[in-house]
C-alpha positions in Angstrom: 98.5 145.6 95.8 95.0 147.6 96.2 93.7 148.6 99.7 90.0 147.9 100.4 87.9 149.3 103.5 84.8 147.1 104.3 82.8 148.7 107.1 81.0 146.0 109.2 77.3 146.5 109.8 77.5 144.8 113.0 78.0 148.5 114.4 75.2 150.1 112.2 71.8 150.8 113.1 70.0 147.8 112.4 66.5 149.2 111.4 68.0 152.0 109.2 70.0 149.9 106.7 69.1 152.1 103.7 70.4 155.2 105.3 73.5 153.3 107.1 74.6 151.9 103.6 74.1 155.4 101.8 76.5 157.0 104.7 79.3 154.8 103.6 79.0 155.1 99.8 82.9 155.5 99.4 83.4 152.1 100.9 85.3 149.4 99.0 82.6 146.8 100.5 80.1 146.1 103.0 81.1 143.5 105.8 77.8 141.3 106.9 78.3 139.1 109.8 75.8 136.5 109.9 75.7 134.5 113.3 73.6 131.9 114.2 74.0 131.8 117.9 75.5 128.5 117.9 79.0 128.8 116.3 79.3 131.9 117.9 77.2 133.4 121.1 75.3 136.0 119.3 72.5 136.2 116.6 72.4 138.6 113.7 70.6 138.3 110.3 69.4 135.3 108.3 69.3 134.6 104.8 66.2 136.9 104.0 67.8 139.8 105.4 70.8 139.4 103.6 68.8 139.2 100.4 67.0 142.4 101.2 70.4 144.0 101.7 71.5 142.8 98.2 68.5 144.5 96.9 69.2 147.8 98.3 73.0 148.0 98.3 75.0 149.8 95.6 78.0 148.5 97.4 79.5 144.8 97.0 78.2 142.7 100.1 81.1 140.7 101.9 79.3 138.0 103.5 81.0 136.4 106.6 79.1 133.2 107.9 79.6 132.4 111.5 77.5 129.6 111.9 77.1 125.9 111.8 77.0 123.8 108.6 78.4 126.5 106.4 79.1 123.4 103.9 75.3 123.7 103.2 74.5 127.3 103.9 77.2 128.9 101.7 75.8 128.2 98.7 72.5 129.6 99.7 74.0 132.9 100.5 76.0 133.1 97.4 72.8 132.5 95.5 71.7 135.9 96.6 74.2 137.5 94.5 76.2 138.8 97.0 80.1 139.8 96.2 81.5 137.2 98.3 80.9 134.5 100.9 83.6 133.7 103.9 83.2 130.5 105.7 85.0 129.4 108.8 87.5 126.7 108.7 86.5 125.7 112.1 83.0 125.0 111.1 83.7 123.4 107.7 83.7 119.6 106.8 84.9 119.9 103.4 86.4 123.7 102.7 87.4 122.9 99.3 84.0 121.4 98.1 82.2 124.5 99.8 84.7 126.9 97.8 83.6 125.2 94.7 79.8 125.5 95.6 80.1 129.3 96.0 82.1 129.6 92.8 79.4 127.8 91.0 77.4 130.7 91.9 79.7 133.1 90.1 80.6 134.5 93.8 84.0 134.9 95.6 84.8 132.7 98.3 86.7 133.1 101.6 88.2 131.1 104.6 88.3 132.5 107.8 90.4 131.3 111.1 89.9 132.4 114.4 92.3 133.6 116.9 93.3 130.2 118.2 93.5 128.5 115.0 96.9 128.2 113.2 97.6 129.8 109.8 99.1 126.3 108.9 95.8 124.7 108.6 95.6 126.9 105.3 98.5 125.6 103.8 96.7 122.9 101.6 93.6 124.6 100.9 94.0 128.6 100.4 94.6 128.3 96.8 91.0 127.4 96.4 89.9 130.3 97.8 90.1 134.2 97.0 90.3 135.5 100.3 91.9 134.6 103.8 90.3 136.3 106.7 92.2 136.7 109.9 90.0 137.2 112.8 91.7 139.7 115.4 89.2 139.5 118.0 87.2 136.3 119.0 84.2 136.3 116.7 80.7 137.1 118.0 80.4 140.5 118.8 81.4 144.0 117.8 83.5 146.7 119.5 86.2 144.3 120.9 89.9 145.5 121.1 92.6 143.9 118.6 94.4 141.0 119.8 98.1 142.0 119.5 98.9 138.0 118.8 96.9 138.5 115.5 100.0 140.6 114.1 102.3 137.4 113.7 99.4 135.6 112.1 99.1 138.3 109.5 102.7 138.0 108.8 102.4 134.3 108.4 99.7 134.7 106.4 101.2 137.1 104.1 104.3 134.5 103.8 101.7 131.7 102.9 99.7 133.7 100.2 103.0 135.4 98.6 102.1 137.4 95.7 99.0 135.5 94.8 95.7 137.1 94.1 94.1 135.9 97.3 93.1 138.9 99.5 94.3 139.0 103.2 91.5 140.4 105.1 91.6 141.4 108.9 88.6 141.8 111.0 88.4 142.9 114.6 89.5 146.0 116.4 90.9 147.6 113.2 91.0 151.3 113.6 93.2 154.5 112.9 95.7 153.4 115.7 96.7 150.1 113.9 95.6 149.9 110.3 99.0 151.4 109.1 100.8 148.7 110.6 98.5 145.9 109.5 98.8 147.0 106.1 102.8 147.3 106.4 102.6 143.5 107.4 100.9 142.6 104.3 97.0 142.8 104.9 95.2 144.6 102.2 91.6 144.3 102.8 90.2 145.7 106.3 86.9 145.1 108.2 86.1 148.4 110.3 82.9 148.8 112.3 82.8 151.2 115.3 86.0 152.9 113.7 83.5 154.0 110.8 80.3 154.0 112.4 81.0 156.0 115.6 82.1 158.9 113.5 79.2 161.5 112.2 80.9 161.7 108.8 81.6 157.9 107.9 83.0 158.9 104.5 85.7 160.9 106.3 86.3 157.9 108.4 86.6 155.5 105.7 89.0 158.0 103.8 91.1 158.4 106.8 91.6 154.5 107.1 92.3 154.0 103.4 95.0 156.9 103.6 96.5 155.4 106.6 96.5 151.8 105.1 98.1 153.2 101.9 100.7 154.8 103.9 101.5 151.5 105.4 101.5 149.5 102.2 104.0 152.2 100.8 106.5 151.9 103.9 107.9 148.7 102.7 
């Protein structure tokens, strides 16, 4: 399976996105956390900002909607032409219909679960999505520590997905100390915020994370 490193701009300088994007030019995607201050206790960007990011980015945008009523908003963000839109299972009333509305825009659809949500809730719906996102911190803020119980959820998610084409993404506390283990357990797509943006040379940080993940993948 392919390994993908997607730096989270939650850890970037919000007033210098052009230069921040340029500093991670070897990334496989840019993870964009959209927060509304209701579904999670923080606010970040709205649709106009994401549209502008799409205009300036040469790297695919992976938009993660942490907001209320994603059944409505998912299509709006997908219409911006981003690479993928991920919604939260906990916020969706009709996740399958929402996945279809994203796909109708020619965009990949993802489904995410919070740390307290069981992987079992995805059993009957995951096949409608292109990506499953396991949150390994409580969503809302960057820089948090990895929740160790998430390791078992990654194992369960890989067992559920099997050899399907659905990507298994992990977001929260991913860094050089654990990415090799996460890849060995079956994750293939990694969101890293401070682990990338705290470095003066972000490209080297991304290459290091990718190398460690490949080592973990090959250890099986």
